N, C-alpha and C positions, 0 to 999 in steps of 0.2 A: 584358549577360549574357555570361559566358565561352563561347567556342566551342570550347574544348579538349575533345576527344572521347576517350572511353575505349572501346577495342575489347576485348570479353570474349575470353579465350582459349577454345580449343576445349574444354578440360577445366579446370575450376576447381581450383586448389590453394590450400592454406591458407598465408597469409603471417602468421606469428606476430607480426610487428611492426605489422601493419595493424589497428588497432582503437581508436586513441585512448586515452582514459583507462582503458578496461577491457581493453586488449589482453592484459594478463597473466593474465586469468581466462577470456577467451572462447576456445572451442575447438569444433570441429565434431563431437565425439564425446561420448557420455554415459558414465556410470559413475563409480566412485570413483577418485580418484588416490592415496589413502592410507588407511590404517586408523586410524580414530578413533571410539570409541564416544561416544554422546551421554550427557550427564549426565541424571539423573532426580531430581526433587525430591519434595516431600511432597504436592503437591496433585493433584487429579484430572486437571487439564489441564496438559500439558507442551508449551510453545510454544517453537519454535526459529526465531528471526527477527531482523530488523533494522528500524529505524524508517524504512524507505522508505514511500512511499504504500501499497504493497501490504501491508507489515507493519503499518502503522497501522490498517488496516481491522479486523484481528483483535483487537489490544489495545484499541481503542475498543469493539468489541463485548463483549469480556470485562469491561471496566470498566463498561459500561452494564448488563450482566446483574448484576454484583455490586451496583450501585447500586439495582437493583430488589429485591435481597434473595435472589438465587439463589446460595446458598453453594456449590452444586456447581460453579459456574463459577470457583472459586478456581484460580489458576494459577501456575506457575513460568514465567517468560520468560527463556530462555537466549539470550545474544547469539551470533549467527552473523556473523562478520566476512567478508563476501563478497569484500572486497578482498584478504583473505589466503587465499581459497579454502576456507574452512571448509565451504562447501556441497558440496564434493567429497569430504568424509570419508565413510567407509563407513557410519557410523551415520546420517548425514543422508540419504545416498542411499537407505538402507533405508526411510526415512520418505517421502522424495520422490525418486523416480527421475529427476525432471526437474532436480534440483539448483537449485531456486529457493526463496527464502523467500517467505512463511512456510510452516512445516510444523507440524502439530499431532499429538500423540499423546493421545488420549482414553483415560485409564486408569481411568475410573470404573466399568467393568464387569469381568467375569471375565477378559477378554482385551483387551489394548490395541487400539484402532482407530486406524489412521493416516488422516489427512485432509490432502491437499495441494491446492493452488490456493486462493487467498484466497476466491473466491466460494463454493467448496464448503465451506470452513470456516465461513463465515457461515451458510450454509443448515443445516449440521450443527448448529451451536450454536442457531440459531433454532428448529429443530424439536425439539431435545433439551429446551429450556427453555420452549418455547411462548411466545416473545417476539420482537417486532420483525419478525414475518412474518405478515401477515393470513391468516386461515383462510377467509374468505368468498371464493368462487372468483374473482370479478371483481377484487377488491382484491389477492388473491394473484397473479393473472396480471399485473396492472400492476406490482406490486413486483418480481416475478421478471423481467419484461421490462426494467425499468431496471437491475436488477442485471446481467443478461447483456449489456445495451447497454454498460455500463461495461467488462465483461470483454473485450468485443470491440473497444471503441473506445480504451481507454487505451493499448494498444501504439502507436497513432499519436502519443500525447502523450509517453509515456516512451521507447519504443524508436525512434520516428521523430523527432518535433520535438526532444525533449530531447537526443537523441544529436547530431544535426547542428547544433543551435543552441549547445549548451553543452559537449559532450564530444568531438566529432570533432577530429582533429589539425589540421585547417584548415577554414575556412569555405567552404561551397559554396552558391552562390545557388539552384540549381535545387531540391535537396532541402529546403533551409530554406523556400523559398517554397511548395513543394508541401505540406509538412507543416503550415506555419503556416496555410495556407488551410483544411486539414481540421480543425485544432484550433479555428479560429474558427467553422467551421460547427458543430462539436459544441457549442461554447459557446452558439451561437445556438439549437441544439436545446434545450439545458437552459434557457436564458432564456425561451423560449416556453412550455415546460412549467411553469416556476416562476411565470410570469405568471398561470396559472390554478389553481395548486395550491400550498399551503404547503410541501409536501414532494414528493419525486418520485413516491411511491406514492399520494399523496392527502393527506388531512388529517393523517395520522399519520406520525411519524418511524419509519423502518424500516431494514432492512439495505441497502436500495437507497441510502439517503442515506449510510450508513456506508461503502459501497463507493465512491461517487462523490466524496464530500467530500475525502478526502486528495489526490485527483488534481485535479479541476476546482475545488473549493473552495480548494485550496492555490494553484492558478494564479491564481484571482481575488484571493486575499489577498496575492499577491506572494511566496509561499513556494517556488516552483519555478523553477529555471533563470534567475532574474533577468530574466524575459521579460514581466513585467506591462505595462510601457510599450510594448514592441515589439508586443504583441498587442492593445493598447488594451482591456484588460480592464474599464476603467471604463464601457465601453459596455453591459455586461451587468448592468443594475441589479438584476434579479430574482435572478441568480446571486449577486451580492454580498450581497443581503439574506439569502438562504438560507445563504451561507457564514458570515456573521457570527453568525447565530442558532445554527448548529451548533457553531461554534468557541467559543461562550460556555458550552457545556455542560461542567460539571465533569468528567464521565466522559471526554469527548473530550479535554480538556486533560490528564488523567492518561494516557490512552491514547497521546497523542502523545509523551509523555516516555519511555515504555518502549522499551528497546533503542536509544535515541537516543545517537549518538556524535558529533554535530556541533552547533554553535551554542553558546549560553550554557551553560557547565558546570552551572549550577543547574537547567537545563531538561532535563538528561540523567539518565536512570536506566538504566544499562547493562544491569542484570538486575533483574527483579522477582520476589521470592519471598514477599512479604507486603505487605498494605496499608500497614503502617507504613513501608515503604520510601519512600513518597511524602513522609511527614512529614520525613524527614531532608533531602530535597531542598528542601522548603519552608523549613525552618530555615536551610539554607545560603543560600537566596535572600534571606531576611530579614536574615541576618547581613551579606550583601553590599550591603544597602541597596536590594534589588530589590522 
């Protein structure tokens, strides 16, 4: 282990060049950096997002609702390019003052309702449409507990492990080891729960699964940070079973495509304004021999 030590200054100051891959968009202040109104489409739900794990939660939920026949969940998904700083436009900041994706405008009522933070969006949609959130008190409490477990734990995976393992300007043993240990502990928490239950909330698929799957299911399936071997994800048999089952759902597969800008071009749907938009991507994939 390196013994090089860092001595914090008496007063911290912002070093614009220190931030690795995301140095150009990270800053210690909030608020808009430029004026830019958000586009508005024809559907009740207006989503402004990117297909990160947090963004996928919401597009998966919307696609699952539509698959159940909830036409009121029709949505326009507008691409927010966080690498370009779109999240600091005045319109986006008006919907989410924290400048993070995803952000939702529910325009189904007399006045638009803004909802930010992915967990809050999932609960808003679940309560609005009466789906994927149990009403029986004990089952609801279990579902909500796992939902908030994810909201509190995923920063270790995304903001901690992911940053130091994949995005930091140079590798540092201590933070990688510290966050790897915590991520593996969380995977073990999930594996033990899924040894006794088909889904996180119990026998039924809920918003808890939709929230956790893009993060820990993605890690188990080798979709995040190129870290599956490093973290020995093969050890978590119950997580792998659960991850495969959810990943096979057609609505999940559609939801993962929306606002995606990386990977196989045929798996990317930069913006979604109609269900037929997926057909175009399917035809492209077939034409390419996929």
